N, C-alpha and C positions, 0 to 999 in steps of 0.2 A: 736415174730411173725412179719413178714414183711408185708408190704402193698401188695407185689406181691403174697404172700401166700393167703392172704385174697381175693384178686381180683380173683385169679385162682379158688379158692374154690367157690366163688359166681357165676362165669361164668360157671363152670363145672356143678354145682348142681342147679343153678337158685334159690339160697336162699338169704336171707337178710344179712346185715352186722353183726348184733349181732349173728345170727345163725352160720355164718361162723367162727366168732371169738370163739364162744363156742365150736364148733366142733374141732378146732385146739387145744384149751386148753385141751379139754377132751382127745384127742389122746395123747398129751404130758404127761398128768397125768397118763394115763394108761401105757405108756412106762416107766415112773419112777417107778410105782408100780411093773411092771414086772421085772425091773432091781433089785429092792429091793428084790423081791421074789427069784431071782437067787443068789444074793450075800449076802443078810442079812446085808448089810452095814447100820449102824445106821445113818450115815450122809444122805443117801438117804431118809430114813424114815423121818428125820427132814425136809428135803426139801419138801416132800409130805405134811407133816402136815402144814408147812408154806403156801404152795400153797392153800391148802383147807381153811385155816384161812383167807387168802387174798381174796379168792372168796366169803367167807361168808360176809365179810365187804362191798362188792360191791353191 
């Protein structure tokens, strides 16, 4: 996630820093889940689970 992505999201929607970061991470997670749903690739599932575990720890 780049600073530009976060700044653009904040300016466009008028939201705070944490909300902008959360939205971007949420969209990326959904994209990974949809890709896994299409392909069934176990590597993608592992990435999803690690992303979720990483979020839980924060």
